[in-house]
C-alpha positions as CSV (number, residue, x, y, z in Angstrom):
1,X,-284.1,0.8,-37.7
2,X,-283.8,4.5,-38.7
3,X,-281.5,5.6,-41.9
4,X,-278.3,7.4,-41.4
5,X,-279.5,9.9,-44.2
6,X,-277.8,13.3,-43.0
7,X,-274.5,14.3,-41.4
8,X,-275.4,15.0,-37.7
9,X,-277.7,12.1,-37.6
10,X,-275.4,9.5,-39.1
11,X,-272.4,11.0,-36.4
12,X,-275.0,10.9,-33.4
13,X,-275.8,7.1,-34.6
14,X,-272.3,6.2,-35.0
15,X,-271.7,7.3,-31.3
16,X,-274.5,5.6,-29.8
17,X,-273.5,2.2,-31.5
18,X,-270.1,2.6,-30.1
19,X,-271.4,3.4,-26.7
20,X,-273.9,0.3,-27.0
21,X,-272.1,-2.9,-28.1
22,X,-273.7,-5.0,-24.9
23,X,-277.2,-3.9,-26.1
24,X,-276.3,-4.7,-30.0
25,X,-275.3,-8.3,-29.0
26,X,-278.4,-9.1,-27.3
27,X,-280.8,-8.0,-30.4
28,X,-280.1,-11.3,-32.5
29,X,-280.5,-13.4,-29.5
30,X,-283.9,-11.7,-28.5
31,X,-284.9,-12.0,-32.3
32,X,-284.4,-15.4,-32.4
33,X,-287.3,-16.2,-29.8
34,X,-289.4,-13.2,-29.2
35,X,-292.1,-12.3,-32.1
36,X,-292.5,-8.8,-29.9
37,X,-290.1,-7.5,-27.5
38,X,-291.9,-4.5,-26.3
39,X,-294.4,-1.9,-27.4
40,X,-293.7,-1.4,-31.4
41,X,-294.3,2.2,-31.3
42,X,-291.3,2.4,-28.7
43,X,-288.5,1.6,-31.5
44,X,-285.2,3.2,-30.4
45,X,-282.8,4.4,-33.2
46,X,-280.4,1.8,-32.2
47,X,-281.1,-1.4,-30.1
48,X,-281.3,-0.7,-26.7
49,X,-281.8,-2.8,-23.6
50,X,-282.3,-1.6,-20.1
51,X,-280.6,-3.1,-16.8
52,X,-282.3,-1.0,-14.2
53,X,-284.2,2.5,-13.4
54,X,-283.8,4.9,-10.5
55,X,-285.3,8.2,-9.8
56,X,-285.4,9.9,-13.3
57,X,-283.3,7.8,-14.9
58,X,-282.7,4.6,-16.8
59,X,-279.5,2.6,-17.3
60,X,-278.6,0.1,-20.0
61,X,-276.8,-3.2,-20.1
62,X,-273.7,-1.3,-21.2
63,X,-273.8,1.1,-18.1
64,X,-274.9,4.4,-19.7
65,X,-277.3,6.3,-18.1
66,X,-280.4,8.3,-19.6
67,X,-282.5,11.1,-18.3
68,X,-285.9,8.9,-18.7
69,X,-288.8,11.0,-20.2
70,X,-290.6,7.7,-21.2
71,X,-291.8,6.9,-17.3
72,X,-293.4,4.0,-18.2
73,X,-295.3,5.6,-20.9
74,X,-296.7,7.8,-18.1
75,X,-297.3,5.3,-15.1
76,X,-294.2,6.3,-13.1
77,X,-295.3,9.8,-11.8
78,X,-293.4,9.4,-8.8
79,X,-290.2,8.4,-11.0
80,X,-288.0,4.9,-10.9
81,X,-288.2,3.0,-7.6
82,X,-290.0,5.8,-5.1
83,X,-288.9,4.8,-1.9
84,X,-292.6,4.3,-0.5
85,X,-293.8,1.9,-3.2
86,X,-290.4,-0.2,-2.8
87,X,-291.2,-0.4,0.8
88,X,-294.6,-1.4,0.5
89,X,-293.8,-3.9,-2.4
90,X,-291.0,-5.6,-0.1
91,X,-293.3,-5.8,2.6
92,X,-295.8,-7.5,0.5
93,X,-293.2,-10.0,-1.0
94,X,-292.3,-11.0,2.8
95,X,-296.0,-12.2,3.0
96,X,-296.4,-13.6,-0.8
97,X,-297.6,-12.2,-4.2
98,X,-300.0,-14.4,-5.1
99,X,-303.3,-15.7,-3.5
100,X,-306.2,-15.5,-6.1
101,X,-308.3,-15.0,-2.9
102,X,-308.7,-11.1,-2.3
103,X,-306.6,-9.2,0.5
104,X,-306.8,-5.9,2.4
105,X,-304.4,-4.0,-0.3
106,X,-307.2,-4.5,-2.9
107,X,-309.6,-2.9,-0.8
108,X,-307.1,0.3,0.5
109,X,-306.8,1.1,-3.4
110,X,-310.4,0.6,-4.1
111,X,-311.0,3.0,-1.1
112,X,-308.5,5.4,-2.2
113,X,-310.0,5.4,-5.8
114,X,-313.5,5.7,-4.6
115,X,-312.2,9.0,-2.4
116,X,-310.3,10.4,-5.2
117,X,-312.5,9.8,-8.4
118,X,-315.9,11.4,-8.5
119,X,-317.5,8.5,-10.7
120,X,-316.0,5.7,-8.8
121,X,-318.9,4.3,-6.3
122,X,-317.7,0.9,-7.0
123,X,-314.2,-0.5,-8.4
124,X,-313.1,-3.6,-10.3
125,X,-309.7,-4.2,-10.9
126,X,-308.1,-5.7,-14.0
127,X,-304.3,-6.0,-15.3
128,X,-304.0,-3.4,-18.2
129,X,-305.8,-0.3,-19.4
130,X,-306.7,-2.4,-22.3
131,X,-308.5,-5.0,-20.0
132,X,-310.4,-1.9,-18.1
133,X,-311.6,-0.4,-21.7
134,X,-312.9,-3.9,-22.4
135,X,-314.6,-4.4,-19.4
136,X,-316.0,-1.1,-19.4
137,X,-317.6,-1.6,-23.0
138,X,-319.1,-4.8,-21.7
139,X,-320.6,-3.5,-18.9
140,X,-322.2,-0.7,-20.7
141,X,-323.6,-2.9,-23.5
142,X,-324.9,-5.0,-21.1
143,X,-326.6,-2.3,-18.7
144,X,-328.3,-0.3,-21.5
145,X,-329.2,-3.6,-23.8
146,X,-327.6,-1.9,-26.9
147,X,-324.5,-3.0,-28.7
148,X,-322.7,0.0,-30.4
149,X,-319.9,1.9,-28.8
150,X,-318.6,5.3,-30.1
151,X,-314.8,6.5,-30.1
152,X,-313.5,10.0,-30.9
153,X,-311.0,10.2,-33.7
154,X,-307.2,10.1,-32.3
155,X,-308.2,8.4,-29.4
156,X,-306.5,5.2,-28.0
157,X,-308.2,2.8,-26.0
158,X,-306.1,-0.3,-25.9
159,X,-305.3,-3.5,-28.1
160,X,-308.9,-5.2,-27.8
161,X,-310.7,-5.6,-31.2
162,X,-313.3,-3.0,-30.2
163,X,-310.8,-0.5,-29.3
164,X,-308.9,-1.4,-32.6
165,X,-311.6,0.4,-34.5
166,X,-310.9,4.0,-35.3
167,X,-311.9,6.7,-37.2
168,X,-310.7,6.9,-41.1
169,X,-309.3,10.0,-41.6
170,X,-309.4,10.1,-45.2
171,X,-313.4,10.2,-44.8
172,X,-315.6,13.5,-44.0
173,X,-314.5,14.8,-40.7
174,X,-318.5,15.7,-39.7
175,X,-319.7,12.0,-40.4
176,X,-316.4,10.0,-40.1
177,X,-316.1,5.7,-41.5
178,X,-314.4,3.6,-39.0
179,X,-311.3,1.4,-40.0
180,X,-309.7,-1.1,-38.1
181,X,-305.9,-1.1,-36.9
182,X,-303.8,-4.0,-38.1
183,X,-305.2,-7.5,-39.1
184,X,-307.4,-10.1,-37.3
185,X,-310.4,-7.7,-36.4
186,X,-313.6,-9.0,-37.7
187,X,-315.3,-6.7,-40.2
188,X,-318.6,-7.3,-38.2
189,X,-317.0,-5.6,-35.2
190,X,-316.0,-2.6,-37.4
191,X,-319.2,-2.3,-39.1
192,X,-321.9,-3.5,-36.7
193,X,-320.4,-2.5,-33.3
194,X,-318.7,0.9,-33.2
195,X,-319.0,4.5,-34.4
196,X,-316.5,6.8,-34.8
197,X,-316.9,10.7,-33.7
198,X,-315.1,13.6,-34.5
199,X,-312.8,14.9,-32.1
200,X,-313.6,18.6,-30.6
201,X,-316.2,18.8,-33.1
202,X,-319.9,19.7,-32.4
203,X,-321.1,17.2,-35.2
204,X,-320.1,14.4,-32.5
205,X,-323.4,15.6,-31.0
206,X,-325.6,15.1,-33.8
207,X,-324.0,11.9,-34.4
208,X,-324.6,10.9,-30.9
209,X,-328.3,12.0,-30.9
210,X,-328.8,10.3,-34.3
211,X,-327.8,7.0,-33.0
212,X,-328.8,7.1,-29.6
213,X,-331.3,4.1,-29.9
214,X,-328.5,1.7,-30.8
215,X,-325.5,3.6,-28.9
216,X,-324.8,2.1,-25.1
217,X,-321.7,4.1,-24.6
218,X,-319.4,6.9,-25.9
219,X,-316.0,6.9,-24.8
220,X,-313.6,9.9,-24.7
221,X,-310.2,10.8,-23.3
222,X,-310.4,13.8,-21.3
223,X,-307.1,14.6,-23.0
224,X,-305.8,12.8,-25.8
225,X,-302.3,11.5,-26.0
226,X,-301.2,12.6,-29.2
227,X,-302.9,15.9,-29.4
228,X,-302.8,17.1,-25.6
229,X,-305.0,20.2,-25.1
230,X,-306.1,21.3,-21.8
231,X,-309.0,23.5,-23.0
232,X,-311.3,20.6,-23.4
233,X,-313.6,21.8,-20.4
234,X,-316.4,23.3,-22.2
235,X,-317.0,20.2,-24.8
236,X,-316.7,17.9,-22.0
237,X,-319.5,19.4,-20.5
238,X,-321.6,19.6,-23.8
239,X,-320.6,15.9,-24.3
240,X,-322.3,15.0,-20.6
241,X,-325.4,16.9,-21.5
242,X,-325.8,15.4,-25.0
243,X,-325.1,11.9,-23.4
244,X,-327.9,12.6,-21.0
245,X,-330.3,13.9,-23.2
246,X,-329.8,10.9,-25.8
247,X,-329.8,8.3,-22.8
248,X,-326.3,7.3,-23.8
249,X,-324.0,6.3,-21.1
250,X,-320.7,8.3,-20.8
251,X,-317.2,6.7,-20.2
252,X,-313.9,8.6,-19.5
253,X,-310.7,6.7,-20.7
254,X,-308.3,7.9,-17.9
255,X,-305.7,5.2,-18.2
256,X,-303.3,8.2,-18.8
257,X,-305.1,11.1,-17.5
258,X,-306.0,9.8,-14.5
259,X,-303.8,10.9,-11.3
260,X,-301.9,12.8,-14.0
261,X,-304.0,15.8,-14.9
262,X,-304.8,16.0,-11.0
263,X,-305.1,14.0,-8.3
264,X,-308.4,11.7,-9.0
265,X,-307.8,12.4,-13.0
266,X,-309.5,14.6,-15.9
267,X,-313.1,14.4,-14.4
268,X,-311.6,16.3,-11.2
269,X,-309.5,18.6,-13.1
270,X,-312.5,19.3,-15.6
271,X,-315.4,19.2,-13.0
272,X,-317.3,16.4,-15.3
273,X,-318.5,13.1,-13.9
274,X,-318.8,10.5,-16.4
275,X,-321.0,7.0,-15.8
276,X,-317.7,5.1,-16.2
277,X,-314.0,5.2,-16.2
278,X,-311.2,3.3,-16.9
279,X,-307.8,3.7,-15.3
280,X,-304.4,2.0,-15.6
281,X,-300.7,3.1,-15.3
282,X,-300.2,5.4,-12.2
283,X,-302.7,3.6,-10.0
284,X,-300.6,0.4,-10.2
285,X,-297.4,2.3,-9.5
286,X,-295.5,1.0,-12.5
287,X,-296.9,-2.5,-12.1
288,X,-299.5,-4.0,-14.5
289,X,-302.8,-2.8,-13.4
290,X,-306.2,-1.8,-14.8
291,X,-309.4,-0.7,-13.5
292,X,-313.1,0.3,-14.4
293,X,-314.8,2.7,-11.8
294,X,-318.2,4.1,-12.2
295,X,-321.8,4.0,-10.9
296,X,-322.7,1.2,-8.7
297,X,-326.0,0.4,-10.7
298,X,-323.5,-0.5,-13.8
299,X,-320.8,-2.2,-12.0
300,X,-323.2,-4.1,-9.9
301,X,-323.6,-6.3,-13.1
302,X,-320.3,-8.2,-12.5
303,X,-321.9,-9.5,-9.4
304,X,-325.0,-10.9,-10.8
305,X,-325.1,-14.6,-12.2
306,X,-326.6,-16.0,-15.4
307,X,-327.6,-14.0,-18.5
308,X,-328.5,-10.9,-16.5
309,X,-324.8,-10.5,-15.0
310,X,-321.5,-9.7,-16.6
311,X,-318.8,-12.5,-16.8
312,X,-315.3,-11.4,-15.7
313,X,-312.3,-13.2,-15.1
314,X,-308.5,-12.8,-14.6
315,X,-306.1,-14.8,-12.4
316,X,-304.1,-12.1,-11.6
317,X,-307.2,-9.2,-10.9
318,X,-306.3,-7.7,-7.7
319,X,-303.0,-9.0,-7.2
320,X,-301.7,-8.3,-3.6
321,X,-298.1,-7.0,-4.8
322,X,-300.0,-4.9,-7.6
323,X,-302.5,-3.6,-5.0
324,X,-299.8,-2.8,-2.5
325,X,-297.7,-1.0,-5.1
326,X,-300.8,1.2,-6.3
327,X,-302.1,2.2,-2.8
328,X,-298.7,3.4,-1.8
329,X,-298.8,5.6,-4.9
330,X,-301.7,6.9,-4.2
331,X,-301.0,7.5,-0.5
332,X,-298.1,9.3,-1.8
333,X,-299.8,11.4,-4.4
334,X,-302.5,12.1,-2.2
335,X,-300.1,13.6,0.6
336,X,-298.3,15.8,-2.2
337,X,-301.3,16.8,-4.4
338,X,-301.3,20.4,-3.8
339,X,-297.5,20.9,-4.3
340,X,-297.0,18.0,-7.1
341,X,-299.4,18.8,-9.6
342,X,-298.9,22.6,-9.9
343,X,-295.1,21.6,-9.9
344,X,-295.3,19.5,-12.9
345,X,-297.6,21.5,-14.7
346,X,-295.2,24.3,-14.1
347,X,-291.9,22.5,-15.6
348,X,-293.7,21.1,-18.2
349,X,-294.7,24.7,-19.6
350,X,-291.5,26.1,-18.7
351,X,-289.9,23.5,-21.1
352,X,-292.7,23.7,-23.7
353,X,-292.6,27.6,-23.8
354,X,-289.1,27.5,-24.4
355,X,-288.7,25.1,-27.3
356,X,-291.6,26.8,-28.8
357,X,-289.8,30.2,-28.7
358,X,-286.7,29.0,-30.1
359,X,-288.9,27.3,-33.1
360,X,-290.7,30.2,-33.7
361,X,-287.8,32.5,-33.9
362,X,-285.9,30.1,-36.5
363,X,-289.2,29.5,-38.1
364,X,-288.9,25.9,-38.0
365,X,-292.1,23.4,-38.7
366,X,-292.3,21.9,-35.1
367,X,-295.1,22.0,-32.6
368,X,-294.6,21.0,-29.0
369,X,-298.0,20.2,-27.4
370,X,-298.5,19.9,-23.6
371,X,-301.1,19.2,-21.0
372,X,-300.0,19.5,-17.6
373,X,-297.2,17.0,-17.2
374,X,-298.0,15.4,-20.6
375,X,-296.4,16.7,-23.6
376,X,-295.9,15.8,-27.2
377,X,-293.9,16.9,-30.3
378,X,-295.4,17.1,-33.8
379,X,-293.1,17.9,-36.9
380,X,-295.2,20.1,-38.5
381,X,-296.4,23.6,-38.1
382,X,-299.1,24.4,-35.6
383,X,-301.5,24.9,-34.4
384,X,-302.9,21.3,-34.2
385,X,-306.7,20.5,-33.0
386,X,-307.1,17.0,-33.4
387,X,-305.0,14.0,-34.7
388,X,-306.2,14.9,-38.6
389,X,-304.0,18.0,-38.6
390,X,-300.6,16.0,-37.4
391,X,-300.3,14.5,-41.1
392,X,-298.4,14.9,-43.2
393,X,-295.3,15.0,-40.4
394,X,-291.6,15.5,-41.5
395,X,-290.3,12.0,-40.8
396,X,-286.9,12.5,-41.5
397,X,-286.5,15.5,-39.3
398,X,-288.5,13.4,-36.8
399,X,-286.5,10.4,-36.8
400,X,-283.2,12.4,-36.7
401,X,-284.4,14.6,-33.9
402,X,-285.1,11.2,-32.0
403,X,-281.4,9.8,-32.6
404,X,-280.0,13.2,-31.7
405,X,-281.8,13.4,-28.6
406,X,-280.7,10.0,-27.2
407,X,-277.0,10.7,-28.2
408,X,-277.4,13.4,-25.4
409,X,-278.5,11.1,-22.9
410,X,-282.1,11.8,-23.2
411,X,-284.5,8.7,-23.4
412,X,-287.4,10.0,-25.2
413,X,-290.5,7.6,-26.7
414,X,-290.0,7.8,-30.7
415,X,-293.9,7.8,-30.7
416,X,-294.2,11.6,-29.7
417,X,-295.6,11.5,-26.1
418,X,-293.4,12.1,-23.1
419,X,-294.1,12.5,-19.4
420,X,-292.6,14.5,-16.5
421,X,-292.4,13.2,-13.0
422,X,-291.7,14.1,-9.4
423,X,-288.1,12.8,-10.0
424,X,-287.5,15.4,-12.7
425,X,-285.7,18.5,-10.9
426,X,-285.3,21.9,-12.4
427,X,-281.5,21.1,-13.5
428,X,-282.9,17.7,-15.4
429,X,-285.6,19.9,-17.1
430,X,-283.1,22.7,-18.2
431,X,-280.9,19.6,-19.5
432,X,-283.6,18.1,-21.6
433,X,-284.9,21.7,-22.7
434,X,-281.5,22.4,-23.6
435,X,-281.0,18.8,-25.7
436,X,-284.3,19.5,-27.5
437,X,-283.3,22.9,-28.7
438,X,-279.6,21.3,-29.9
439,X,-281.2,18.6,-31.8
440,X,-283.4,20.6,-33.6
441,X,-280.7,23.0,-34.3
442,X,-278.8,20.0,-35.8
443,X,-281.9,18.8,-37.9
444,X,-282.2,22.3,-39.3
445,X,-278.2,22.4,-40.0
446,X,-278.8,19.1,-42.0
447,X,-281.6,20.8,-44.1
448,X,-284.1,18.7,-42.3
449,X,-286.4,21.8,-40.9
């Protein structure tokens, strides 16, 4: 739990605790049996347990409503409980929610993906973005006969062993070493199967060429979660050309950017088609989902038997309830894509510009980055080009800010990144913007900024 170090933060925490006795009472019960409650990066200033969500709001067990900017880590682009998704799920519930054998909804969602996503000649469903990136890496290794996979510094690709090998920011940027995140990951995975590349840096292209004979796949997020830039088109186009030249497959991790940057994702927005792509979040309409999309010759390895094929399993892959929710979501996005995406981008830009102007006027070392409806706070002076430039940060101001914003009824993830949805109207955007500015002013008044 965050400390009560400064007067305004301490007062905010006191008010929050007074409003949330039910959540406070639930914490000891949870701690007795749960080793892990939710994603650890979603630590809140006070214990908070949610009862329900609707539209742009979540309500806790004490009846407090919060304007939600977490939006299921970006998965709820239509908001909580959109009517078309609720209707599809209720219809499926009346038919059953687990069959193990395939059904129509899985075909429908695959067809929607193939229509929208340039690389999606074939689709295979999983239950999470982590599973999608794991299977995509396995496919690439099997298809190429090479073992190494390259990932860019600052990227996030899930929680399997290979995804938790990342760039060591203490090593030279042009030739970074790798490190593991957390324990339990074999050193051989770190040293023999993964390669770190510097993000938005031309040195990455030389490393791909150098390791072409051992490199199966290069993985990149079209926009990184914590350093969301939109001006990545030229870099992605050159990366595509270098991978073609080197005979290395290219994959876009679109778990976050898929159907958020544009209908069809980053490859539509930037006009760059990878060989493989991983999706999650939005394509399940808020249910647990993952998908690998890509070239038919690569995805065809799933269908082959023996040593030539790629083994894949998952009791809930293609679950009919998930597929129904996802298909309903994509149909709604498709129908509204010409107005929804420009509106989301405009709201995000208006919010960011107001906060940035306020910080510049009062010389606060705060950077608010945004790409379409993805936004991210960093408590240090910008501009920030890569994750290396996010350190060191003003942690005291950061922790106080999240408490002060929550006290104003705005639920903001404490891991920096937040998302707008179709359920956020102009009045809500103005309310959140005002809360951000007031909380930053409180931090400044407490001597933290």
